[in-house]
Phi, psi and omega in degrees: 000127183269138181242133180288150190307320185278347181303313181298325174290327173295319178287334182283330182294318177288331175294319183290315178298325179287329174294317184297313177304313178299317179308311183285326176296321177298313179294334179294328180278313187270344182307309181298318176298322178293318174305316182295313181297314181296316179296329184261353180238295185298306182298311178297328176298317176296312183295323177300319182293314174307316183295325179293349179261006182235171172245120182205136183257006180095347187235307183273176182290132181292149177246134181277130186244342190069233183265014183300321180303314181290324179293318177302318176304321183294325176265011181268103184295331175293320174297315183294320170302320176295324173296312177298324179293315179299313183293327184287322179293321180298315179302324180281315188283311190300303181301322178290323181291324176294313179297312184299315181293324176298313185294311183293327180291320178290325175294326190267353181268061182222160178256088179230164181295147177061025180299320180301325178289319181291318177304315180292325177295325179291324185279340183305317180295340180292326179272000178285141185288161176299322180298314181295322181289319179301317183293317177299320184296314180292326180292328186276316191248022176291124185296333186276307187230017184291152180294321185292322175291328177292322175294316177297326176294317179297316182277000175085017176264151184295142181277154180244168180274341176048249185295352174256004180251120184297341177273346186241343189293320176297323184291323176296311181300324180293322177293319183284328172301320181291321180298325186271331191253345178299339182291330182291315175295325178304306184300315180296316179293328179295316180295321178292322175302313179291345179268350179291126180301133179292338181297326179295319183288323184290321178294322176295319178295324173294326180281003174100006181282141177276184190290324179293312176290326176299319183293307191278337183267327193248303191288311188292319178301333175291340184265001187303312180293325173296322176296323178295314181301308187290331179295313173301315182297316183287330168296322178291321178296323177290322180289331179281000192300127180210314187300315185289325173297320184294320190273351180241292189263338187061034176092349181271188349287139182052041179061021180290343183238021178280108181272177179298305181304323182290317179297323171303308183294322181296310186291318183281315188256351172257316181270351184053034171261077185291329175294316176292320171302319182289326180289316175297329178290326176283333177289326172299318179294316179299315180297323181290320178296317184290322182293315184297319181292319181299314181290324179291317175298317180297318179290327180290327179286336180262011179062037184237025191293144177249359180235000000 
């Protein structure tokens, strides 16, 4: 079939205009959201980095310092202590939240009466506000009138100082964070458990494996990518700890619960050292990025990648 020389060009023109129209129609939908994302993430991040190279109190003219703010952080014992407090909290919170979520998910992955109520009850603490969690923490662990000390007194055990003891305060915060955040890992694990093919479990049972062997040899390996994901997520949440500290201890006693984010807030918004606070925020970002990359690389080497 012969085609006139100009026919192909005539057919290409409507197709090109149709692609152009679809291009602009697509950006009409995603453009506003993209601008919001860029305005709320990219621009503040760039501005914070520029600010970290300056000395600025929010009112006077900023002074360029280069890397002096970062050099000051290296020799600041208060900042180094906040890093250690954050890592200690992370070591307490992350493994316990992952294990608690796995245990609760296995317990809730059953067909029993009122299972919907049980699952809802587990998830309720996750949606509680930081203020409510802080009030509950004070109510439970107050050395003077706390419920926990009253229980200890009734059963004849010595009462504790809890939030007023530098060696116990961070442990209390980890416990309350576990109460509020374990629901997240529970939901993720529960969804993953329900996605495991039942044929694998039935085959293991037929081969003579008991429930314990079936779980650790068949079910748990299927949960490896989910474990990597929730571990990274909970590590990021632990490093970002601020709201519970702010509503309970204010970084005390004796700065024992002062985390990196609380240090950033204190320097930037209480001390009006916005440049120094921004530098510490970027150190927090670098720490989070390094830990995340380390976990991802380790998981990929073990063929357990979740991303």
